[in-house]
DRENKOL-613894 format. One record per residue (C-alpha): residue in one letter; y, x, z. Coordinates in nm, 2 decimals. Each point is the difference from the previous one (the first is absolute). Example, Ala and Ser with C-alpha at 12.3 -4.5 7.8 and 13.67 -1.06 7.14 Angstrom:
<recs>
<rec A; <-0.45; 1.23; 0.78>> <rec S; <0.34; 0.14; -0.07>> 
</recs>
This chain:
<recs>
<rec M; <3.58; -2.92; 4.90>> <rec R; <0.14; 0.08; -0.35>> <rec S; <-0.10; 0.37; 0.00>> <rec I; <-0.38; -0.12; 0.08>> <rec A; <0.00; -0.24; -0.24>> <rec F; <0.13; 0.25; -0.28>> <rec F; <-0.27; 0.22; 0.10>> <rec L; <-0.30; -0.23; -0.04>> <rec L; <0.14; -0.12; -0.31>> <rec S; <0.08; 0.36; -0.17>> <rec A; <-0.42; 0.06; 0.14>> <rec L; <-0.11; -0.27; -0.18>> <rec C; <0.17; 0.07; -0.30>> <rec F; <-0.10; 0.36; 0.00>> <rec A; <-0.38; -0.11; 0.06>> <rec Q; <0.03; -0.26; -0.30>> <rec A; <0.15; 0.26; -0.23>> <rec P; <-0.26; 0.17; -0.23>> <rec S; <-0.10; 0.34; 0.12>> <rec S; <0.02; 0.31; -0.32>> <rec N; <-0.33; 0.19; 0.00>> <rec N; <0.05; 0.38; -0.05>> <rec A; <-0.12; 0.18; -0.30>> <rec D; <0.04; 0.35; -0.14>> <rec W; <0.09; -0.08; -0.35>> <rec I; <0.16; -0.28; -0.13>> <rec W; <0.00; 0.00; -0.40>> <rec S; <0.19; -0.25; -0.22>> <rec A; <0.03; -0.05; -0.40>> <rec R; <0.10; -0.24; -0.26>> <rec Y; <-0.36; -0.10; -0.03>> <rec V; <-0.31; 0.05; 0.23>> <rec V; <-0.31; 0.01; -0.26>> <rec T; <-0.29; -0.09; 0.25>> <rec G; <-0.28; 0.04; -0.18>> <rec E; <-0.15; -0.35; 0.10>> <rec P; <-0.05; -0.20; -0.26>> <rec G; <0.34; -0.10; -0.14>> <rec R; <0.22; 0.05; 0.31>> <rec V; <0.33; 0.17; -0.08>> <rec I; <0.29; -0.02; 0.27>> <rec E; <0.34; 0.03; -0.14>> <rec N; <0.25; 0.16; 0.24>> <rec G; <-0.30; 0.10; 0.19>> <rec A; <-0.10; 0.28; 0.30>> <rec I; <-0.27; 0.11; 0.17>> <rec A; <-0.02; 0.13; 0.36>> <rec V; <-0.28; 0.30; 0.10>> <rec L; <-0.06; 0.08; 0.34>> <rec G; <-0.24; 0.34; -0.01>> <rec A; <-0.25; 0.03; -0.28>> <rec R; <0.00; -0.42; -0.03>> <rec I; <0.22; -0.26; -0.15>> <rec V; <0.14; -0.22; 0.24>> <rec G; <0.22; -0.24; -0.19>> <rec V; <0.04; -0.13; -0.34>> <rec G; <0.23; -0.25; -0.10>> <rec T; <0.41; -0.05; -0.15>> <rec R; <0.24; 0.28; 0.15>> <rec A; <0.15; -0.29; 0.20>> <rec E; <-0.31; -0.06; 0.17>> <rec I; <-0.12; 0.38; 0.06>> <rec D; <0.33; 0.04; 0.15>> <rec E; <-0.01; -0.24; 0.22>> <rec R; <-0.34; 0.06; 0.12>> <rec F; <0.02; 0.34; 0.03>> <rec K; <0.21; 0.34; 0.11>> <rec A; <-0.12; 0.32; -0.18>> <rec A; <0.14; 0.38; 0.10>> <rec N; <-0.03; 0.07; -0.39>> <rec R; <0.12; -0.22; -0.30>> <rec L; <0.00; 0.01; -0.36>> <rec D; <0.20; -0.28; -0.19>> <rec Q; <-0.04; 0.04; -0.40>> <rec P; <0.17; -0.31; -0.13>> <rec N; <-0.08; 0.16; -0.34>> <rec A; <-0.40; 0.04; 0.05>> <rec I; <-0.34; -0.13; 0.02>> <rec L; <-0.24; 0.05; 0.29>> <rec A; <-0.32; -0.01; -0.11>> <rec P; <-0.36; 0.08; 0.14>> <rec G; <-0.11; 0.37; -0.07>> <rec L; <-0.19; 0.05; -0.29>> <rec V; <-0.37; 0.06; 0.02>> <rec N; <-0.16; 0.25; -0.23>> <rec T; <-0.40; -0.11; 0.02>> <rec H; <-0.11; 0.34; -0.21>> <rec T; <0.10; 0.33; -0.02>> <rec H; <-0.10; 0.38; -0.01>> <rec A; <0.36; 0.13; 0.13>> <rec A; <-0.08; 0.36; 0.05>> <rec M; <-0.06; 0.03; -0.36>> <rec S; <0.37; -0.03; -0.08>> <rec L; <-0.01; 0.35; -0.04>> <rec F; <-0.22; -0.02; -0.28>> <rec R; <0.25; -0.28; -0.19>> <rec G; <0.00; 0.00; -0.39>> <rec I; <-0.25; 0.30; -0.03>> <rec A; <-0.26; -0.23; -0.20>> <rec N; <0.17; -0.29; -0.15>> <rec D; <-0.11; -0.23; -0.32>> <rec R; <-0.37; 0.07; 0.08>> <rec K; <-0.31; -0.24; 0.07>> <rec L; <-0.08; -0.02; 0.38>> <rec E; <-0.34; 0.18; -0.07>> <rec D; <0.18; 0.29; -0.22>> <rec W; <0.27; -0.03; 0.27>> <rec L; <-0.20; 0.07; 0.32>> <rec Q; <-0.30; 0.21; -0.13>> <rec N; <0.22; 0.23; -0.23>> <rec F; <0.31; 0.04; 0.18>> <rec I; <0.03; -0.17; 0.38>> <rec F; <-0.33; 0.11; 0.12>> <rec P; <0.05; 0.38; -0.11>> <rec A; <0.35; 0.00; 0.11>> <rec E; <-0.10; -0.14; 0.32>> <rec A; <-0.26; 0.25; 0.06>> <rec K; <0.25; 0.29; -0.07>> <rec N; <0.28; -0.10; 0.20>> <rec V; <-0.04; -0.30; 0.26>> <rec D; <-0.02; 0.13; 0.34>> <rec R; <0.13; -0.09; 0.34>> <rec E; <0.38; 0.11; -0.08>> <rec F; <-0.03; -0.14; -0.33>> <rec V; <-0.07; -0.34; 0.18>> <rec R; <0.24; 0.05; 0.25>> <rec W; <0.29; 0.07; -0.27>> <rec G; <-0.14; -0.25; -0.26>> <rec T; <0.04; -0.29; 0.24>> <rec R; <0.34; 0.11; 0.16>> <rec L; <0.14; -0.04; -0.39>> <rec A; <-0.19; -0.34; -0.02>> <rec L; <0.11; -0.13; 0.34>> <rec L; <0.34; 0.08; -0.12>> <rec E; <0.02; -0.16; -0.32>> <rec M; <-0.18; -0.30; 0.17>> <rec M; <0.22; -0.05; 0.28>> <rec L; <0.33; 0.00; -0.22>> <rec S; <-0.17; -0.27; -0.24>> <rec G; <-0.08; -0.23; 0.29>> <rec T; <-0.35; 0.07; 0.03>> <rec T; <-0.08; -0.02; 0.41>> <rec T; <-0.40; -0.02; -0.01>> <rec F; <-0.20; 0.17; -0.24>> <rec T; <-0.41; 0.03; -0.05>> <rec D; <-0.09; 0.35; -0.11>> <rec M; <-0.36; 0.18; -0.08>> <rec Y; <0.01; 0.35; -0.03>> <rec Y; <-0.12; 0.33; 0.20>> <rec F; <0.10; 0.13; 0.29>> <rec E; <0.16; -0.32; 0.11>> <rec D; <0.01; 0.09; 0.35>> <rec T; <0.30; 0.21; -0.11>> <rec V; <0.13; -0.31; -0.22>> <rec A; <-0.01; -0.22; 0.29>> <rec E; <0.21; 0.28; 0.21>> <rec E; <0.27; 0.00; -0.23>> <rec T; <-0.03; -0.36; -0.08>> <rec R; <0.07; -0.07; 0.41>> <rec A; <0.27; 0.29; 0.04>> <rec A; <0.17; -0.16; -0.30>> <rec G; <0.02; -0.36; 0.17>> <rec M; <-0.21; -0.12; -0.29>> <rec R; <-0.29; -0.28; 0.00>> <rec G; <-0.34; 0.11; -0.12>> <rec V; <-0.36; -0.13; -0.09>> <rec L; <-0.13; 0.35; -0.05>> <rec G; <-0.37; 0.06; -0.15>> <rec Q; <-0.18; 0.32; 0.05>> <rec T; <-0.16; 0.05; -0.37>> <rec V; <-0.36; 0.01; -0.01>> <rec I; <-0.15; 0.14; -0.33>> <rec G; <-0.34; 0.10; -0.14>> <rec F; <0.11; 0.37; -0.09>> <rec P; <0.18; 0.27; 0.17>> <rec A; <0.36; -0.09; 0.12>> <rec P; <0.28; 0.20; 0.11>> <rec D; <-0.07; -0.10; 0.37>> <rec F; <-0.34; -0.03; 0.03>> <rec K; <-0.27; 0.13; -0.22>> <rec T; <-0.33; -0.26; 0.07>> <rec S; <0.00; -0.36; 0.03>> <rec A; <-0.11; 0.07; 0.34>> <rec E; <0.29; 0.17; 0.10>> <rec Q; <0.18; -0.23; -0.12>> <rec L; <-0.10; -0.29; 0.16>> <rec A; <0.02; 0.21; 0.34>> <rec G; <0.36; 0.10; -0.11>> <rec A; <0.08; -0.37; -0.06>> <rec E; <-0.18; -0.10; 0.33>> <rec A; <0.25; 0.25; 0.20>> <rec F; <0.29; -0.14; -0.18>> <rec L; <-0.06; -0.35; 0.09>> <rec K; <-0.03; 0.10; 0.36>> <rec R; <0.29; 0.17; 0.01>> <rec F; <0.27; -0.26; -0.12>> <rec R; <-0.22; -0.30; 0.07>> <rec D; <0.26; -0.11; 0.27>> <rec N; <0.32; 0.13; -0.20>> <rec D; <0.30; -0.26; -0.01>> <rec L; <0.09; 0.11; -0.37>> <rec I; <-0.35; 0.15; -0.13>> <rec T; <-0.27; -0.22; -0.10>> <rec P; <-0.26; 0.27; -0.06>> <rec A; <-0.29; -0.09; -0.32>> <rec V; <-0.29; 0.11; -0.14>> <rec A; <0.05; 0.05; -0.39>> <rec P; <-0.33; 0.04; -0.23>> <rec H; <0.17; 0.10; -0.31>> <rec A; <-0.22; -0.24; -0.24>> <rec I; <-0.36; -0.11; -0.11>> <rec Y; <0.01; 0.28; -0.29>> <rec T; <0.09; 0.28; 0.25>> <rec T; <-0.15; -0.08; 0.27>> <rec P; <-0.39; -0.04; 0.13>> <rec D; <-0.10; -0.34; 0.07>> <rec E; <-0.14; 0.13; 0.36>> <rec T; <0.38; 0.16; 0.07>> <rec L; <0.13; -0.31; -0.10>> <rec Q; <-0.22; -0.21; 0.25>> <rec A; <0.07; 0.26; 0.27>> <rec A; <0.38; -0.03; -0.06>> <rec R; <-0.03; -0.35; 0.05>> <rec A; <-0.22; 0.04; 0.32>> <rec L; <0.27; 0.23; 0.13>> <rec A; <0.30; -0.25; -0.08>> <rec D; <-0.19; -0.24; 0.14>> <rec K; <-0.06; 0.19; 0.33>> <rec Y; <0.37; 0.06; 0.06>> <rec Q; <0.09; -0.33; -0.12>> <rec K; <0.24; 0.16; -0.29>> <rec P; <0.03; -0.04; -0.37>> <rec L; <-0.19; 0.12; -0.29>> <rec L; <0.20; 0.10; -0.29>> <rec I; <-0.13; 0.04; -0.32>> <rec H; <0.06; -0.03; -0.39>> <rec L; <-0.18; -0.28; -0.17>> <rec S; <-0.05; -0.08; -0.35>> <rec E; <0.33; 0.22; -0.15>> <rec T; <-0.15; 0.00; -0.34>> <rec K; <-0.18; -0.13; -0.27>> <rec A; <-0.23; 0.31; 0.00>> <rec E; <-0.09; 0.00; 0.36>> <rec F; <-0.08; -0.36; -0.04>> <rec D; <-0.20; 0.08; -0.30>> <rec E; <-0.21; 0.25; 0.19>> <rec A; <-0.06; -0.20; 0.29>> <rec M; <-0.15; -0.27; -0.23>> <rec Q; <-0.20; 0.26; -0.21>> <rec K; <-0.13; 0.16; 0.28>> <rec R; <0.00; -0.24; 0.27>> <rec K; <-0.01; -0.32; -0.18>> <rec M; <0.27; -0.12; 0.23>> <rec T; <0.36; 0.02; 0.02>> <rec P; <0.17; 0.23; 0.20>> <rec T; <0.11; -0.27; 0.25>> <rec E; <-0.38; -0.12; -0.02>> <rec T; <-0.11; 0.34; 0.11>> <rec L; <0.22; 0.05; 0.28>> <rec S; <-0.10; -0.35; 0.13>> <rec N; <-0.36; 0.06; -0.02>> <rec L; <0.07; 0.37; 0.17>> <rec G; <0.15; -0.22; 0.28>> <rec V; <0.30; 0.21; -0.03>> <rec L; <0.22; -0.33; -0.03>> <rec S; <-0.15; -0.15; 0.30>> <rec G; <0.29; 0.10; 0.20>> <rec W; <0.40; 0.09; 0.02>> <rec T; <0.06; 0.13; -0.36>> <rec V; <0.29; 0.09; -0.22>> <rec A; <-0.10; 0.03; -0.37>> <rec A; <0.23; 0.18; -0.24>> <rec H; <0.05; -0.11; -0.34>> <rec A; <-0.25; -0.29; -0.03>> <rec V; <0.09; -0.02; -0.40>> <rec W; <-0.37; -0.09; -0.15>> <rec L; <-0.11; -0.29; 0.16>> <rec T; <-0.21; -0.30; -0.06>> <rec D; <0.03; -0.34; 0.14>> <rec S; <-0.28; 0.11; 0.23>> <rec D; <0.15; 0.32; 0.08>> <rec I; <0.31; -0.22; 0.13>> <rec S; <-0.24; -0.22; 0.21>> <rec L; <-0.15; 0.31; 0.17>> <rec L; <0.34; 0.13; 0.08>> <rec R; <0.13; -0.31; 0.11>> <rec T; <-0.28; -0.11; 0.25>> <rec S; <-0.03; 0.38; 0.15>> <rec L; <0.36; -0.01; 0.08>> <rec T; <0.08; 0.31; -0.19>> <rec G; <0.32; 0.07; -0.08>> <rec V; <0.15; 0.11; -0.33>> <rec A; <0.25; 0.30; -0.11>> <rec H; <0.15; -0.06; -0.33>> <rec N; <0.16; 0.27; -0.18>> <rec P; <0.17; -0.10; -0.31>> <rec S; <0.19; 0.33; -0.13>> <rec S; <-0.34; 0.19; 0.10>> <rec N; <-0.21; -0.24; -0.17>> <rec M; <0.28; 0.01; -0.33>> <rec M; <0.03; 0.37; 0.00>> <rec L; <-0.37; 0.08; -0.03>> <rec G; <-0.07; -0.32; -0.23>> <rec S; <-0.25; -0.12; 0.29>> <rec G; <0.10; -0.36; -0.11>> <rec V; <0.15; -0.32; 0.15>> <rec A; <-0.14; -0.14; 0.34>> <rec P; <-0.09; -0.37; 0.01>> <rec L; <0.28; -0.07; 0.26>> <rec P; <0.03; -0.35; -0.06>> <rec K; <-0.40; -0.06; 0.05>> <rec L; <0.05; 0.21; 0.34>> <rec L; <0.28; -0.15; 0.11>> <rec A; <-0.11; -0.35; -0.03>> <rec S; <-0.31; 0.08; 0.13>> <rec G; <0.13; 0.10; 0.31>> <rec V; <-0.08; 0.38; 0.00>> <rec P; <0.31; 0.14; 0.15>> <rec V; <0.16; 0.28; -0.23>> <rec G; <0.26; 0.23; 0.08>> <rec L; <0.21; 0.25; -0.22>> <rec G; <-0.07; 0.39; -0.03>> <rec T; <0.12; 0.29; -0.17>> <rec D; <-0.30; 0.22; 0.00>> <rec G; <0.07; 0.40; -0.01>> <rec P; <0.23; 0.17; -0.23>> <rec A; <-0.16; 0.26; -0.25>> <rec G; <-0.05; -0.22; -0.28>> <rec S; <-0.12; -0.35; 0.14>> <rec N; <0.35; -0.04; 0.12>> <rec N; <0.29; 0.25; 0.07>> <rec D; <0.19; -0.18; 0.27>> <rec F; <-0.03; -0.21; 0.28>> <rec D; <0.22; -0.29; -0.09>> <rec M; <-0.10; -0.29; 0.12>> <rec F; <0.31; -0.22; -0.13>> <rec E; <-0.14; 0.13; -0.36>> <rec E; <-0.35; -0.11; 0.10>> <rec M; <0.19; -0.37; 0.07>> <rec D; <0.13; -0.01; -0.32>> <rec L; <-0.31; 0.14; -0.20>> <rec A; <-0.24; -0.22; 0.18>> <rec A; <0.17; -0.34; -0.13>> <rec K; <0.09; 0.11; -0.32>> <rec L; <-0.34; 0.15; -0.12>> <rec Q; <-0.15; -0.35; 0.10>> <rec K; <0.24; -0.19; -0.25>> <rec V; <-0.12; 0.22; -0.28>> <rec G; <-0.32; -0.24; -0.06>> <rec G; <0.29; -0.26; -0.09>> <rec D; <0.06; -0.19; 0.34>> <rec P; <0.32; 0.12; 0.15>> <rec T; <-0.08; -0.23; 0.31>> <rec A; <-0.32; 0.22; 0.06>> <rec L; <0.14; 0.22; 0.30>> <rec T; <0.33; -0.13; 0.12>> <rec A; <0.30; 0.22; 0.17>> <rec Q; <-0.10; -0.14; 0.32>> <rec Q; <-0.36; 0.05; -0.06>> <rec A; <0.05; 0.38; -0.07>> <rec F; <0.23; 0.04; 0.29>> <rec S; <-0.24; -0.17; 0.24>> <rec M; <-0.27; 0.25; -0.12>> <rec A; <0.24; 0.31; 0.08>> <rec T; <0.05; -0.15; 0.35>> <rec L; <-0.23; -0.25; 0.18>> <rec E; <-0.29; -0.07; -0.26>> <rec G; <-0.03; 0.39; 0.01>> <rec A; <-0.01; 0.02; 0.38>> <rec R; <-0.28; -0.28; 0.00>> <rec A; <-0.17; 0.23; -0.29>> <rec L; <0.01; 0.27; 0.29>> <rec G; <-0.11; -0.25; 0.26>> <rec M; <0.29; 0.03; 0.20>> <rec G; <0.23; -0.29; -0.07>> <rec S; <-0.01; -0.15; 0.33>> <rec V; <0.25; 0.32; 0.08>> <rec I; <0.18; 0.10; -0.31>> <rec G; <0.09; -0.12; -0.33>> <rec S; <0.29; -0.25; 0.09>> <rec I; <0.31; -0.05; 0.21>> <rec E; <-0.17; -0.25; 0.28>> <rec A; <0.11; 0.02; 0.39>> <rec G; <-0.30; 0.17; 0.14>> <rec K; <-0.07; 0.23; -0.28>> <rec L; <0.07; 0.42; -0.03>> <rec A; <0.33; 0.06; -0.10>> <rec D; <-0.07; 0.11; -0.33>> <rec V; <0.32; -0.07; -0.21>> <rec I; <0.19; 0.15; -0.26>> <rec S; <0.39; -0.05; -0.15>> <rec V; <0.04; -0.06; -0.36>> <rec R; <0.40; 0.04; -0.10>> <rec L; <0.14; -0.25; -0.25>> <rec E; <0.29; 0.18; -0.07>> <rec G; <-0.08; 0.16; -0.40>> <rec P; <0.06; -0.24; -0.33>> <rec R; <-0.37; -0.07; 0.00>> <rec A; <-0.01; -0.17; 0.33>> <rec V; <0.26; -0.25; -0.16>> <rec P; <0.04; -0.30; -0.06>> <rec M; <-0.31; -0.10; 0.23>> <rec Y; <-0.18; -0.38; -0.08>> <rec D; <-0.34; 0.12; 0.17>> <rec V; <-0.10; 0.28; 0.27>> <rec Y; <-0.31; 0.01; -0.11>> <rec S; <0.06; 0.09; -0.38>> <rec A; <0.29; 0.24; 0.15>> <rec L; <-0.26; 0.17; 0.20>> <rec V; <-0.27; 0.02; -0.25>> <rec Y; <0.18; 0.01; -0.35>> <rec A; <0.35; 0.16; 0.09>> <rec L; <0.03; 0.23; 0.27>> <rec K; <-0.12; 0.34; 0.05>> <rec A; <-0.15; 0.24; 0.25>> <rec S; <0.30; 0.14; 0.01>> <rec D; <0.18; -0.31; 0.13>> <rec V; <-0.18; 0.02; 0.32>> <rec T; <0.23; 0.18; 0.27>> <rec E; <-0.15; -0.05; 0.34>> <rec V; <-0.37; 0.00; 0.12>> <rec M; <-0.15; -0.10; 0.35>> <rec V; <-0.37; 0.05; 0.10>> <rec N; <-0.13; -0.11; 0.32>> <rec G; <0.36; -0.05; 0.15>> <rec K; <0.14; 0.33; -0.10>> <rec L; <0.23; 0.09; -0.26>> <rec I; <-0.13; 0.25; -0.25>> <rec V; <0.25; 0.00; -0.28>> <rec R; <0.37; -0.07; 0.02>> <rec N; <0.23; -0.03; -0.27>> <rec R; <-0.24; 0.14; -0.24>> <rec A; <-0.09; 0.30; 0.22>> <rec A; <-0.30; 0.07; 0.14>> <rec L; <0.02; 0.08; 0.40>> <rec T; <-0.35; 0.11; 0.07>> <rec L; <-0.06; 0.24; -0.33>> <rec N; <0.16; 0.32; -0.07>> <rec T; <0.09; -0.06; -0.36>> <rec G; <0.10; 0.35; -0.10>> <rec A; <-0.29; 0.14; 0.12>> <rec I; <-0.23; -0.25; -0.18>> <rec L; <0.17; 0.03; -0.32>> <rec T; <0.02; 0.40; 0.03>> <rec K; <-0.39; 0.02; 0.05>> <rec A; <-0.09; -0.26; -0.23>> <rec E; <0.13; 0.26; -0.27>> <rec E; <-0.17; 0.26; 0.15>> <rec Y; <-0.30; -0.17; -0.06>> <rec R; <0.06; -0.07; -0.34>> <rec G; <0.01; 0.36; -0.09>> <rec R; <-0.34; 0.05; 0.17>> <rec I; <-0.15; -0.31; -0.14>> <rec A; <0.13; 0.11; -0.35>> <rec A; <-0.16; 0.33; 0.02>> <rec S; <-0.33; -0.11; 0.13>> <rec L; <-0.04; -0.26; -0.32>> <rec A; <0.05; 0.30; -0.21>> <rec K; <-0.30; 0.22; 0.09>> 
</recs>
């Protein structure tokens, strides 16, 4: 009788004991900055299964709930959502620094467009994208938005590197390196949309360049194409005073009103820059649910102006941060720098509260994801979301003392403090080493291209 009673008691206790769930990874750190407004977990941890986050809480809570095949315990680190770069031209990394300190119109017409005509082909885009991916992943970016040529090659390289991309095939009103006519460009964009429409890492998009480079009928055709495949349209919008003034002079409308009247803002849209906006423009962006990619380094470097961020954010327009492309509009892909500059640039007008560190961090993570129309799947560390996570070490002198995590992330810590990067549940950077790219080969090839490009510019 005693043995039977003992067996029954043991079985009852086993049934009531909490069962552990399996996970592929448990990461723990001094802080988990979830990206949800103000939620920071001290001595926190996350559990990852497959491509998704399945648990978030204190380390004790996660250890009680999950058993993992792999662990990464970092008592001197911050876990944060992967950074979301909402505007780039990745392959232009090979043009880094060729035409600095010039106005946008001069930079484009007299330097960049001619340099592209002489140098850009599929292999240029392949190696330029690899160089950009290497820089982005090592600095904590897990998702980037791109507008360029041979975008299928950008997508191939992005997927091979394990990064996430919202990638736009460029449509423009003159012969491009990949397609020579608007009809060919639109056909190429459609083929690109078809090829990558169901990809787990790539969101294909159509990318008409801007109202001043792309004919109205092509802009409308690009909108129709994006809508047909339920994918985003990416475009430069109201970047400079010259663009704004030209539209007002020729069309009697702002650039934003022009796109609205053409129907271009009627679907899933991400507009880069949006510096010169009227209150009516901001209302149009809000009602059309257009996301804005704010590029503080680029806007400063080209003298384009200071975007009205407080008004945009107060109105409910989703605004993310972008680096823009190297070669004169910005010479790096450093999102830590963009967070810092975004917050400080808004304070120049005299109000130190105009954009807080927490707001700037959100623009680089969850708000950026919302600007891309992806806020339900990335941008924060929440159970059910895709596992795009970075680890930022707190071991250098600039990391101590720490009184506020957001202040540290935006104003003190640097891209070089990022040590681990996970995208879609897979580790792509470990101990500051890229696991999915050949660093030596990429840097060697970049130097080879420097010689070729320099020679082409001398002709």
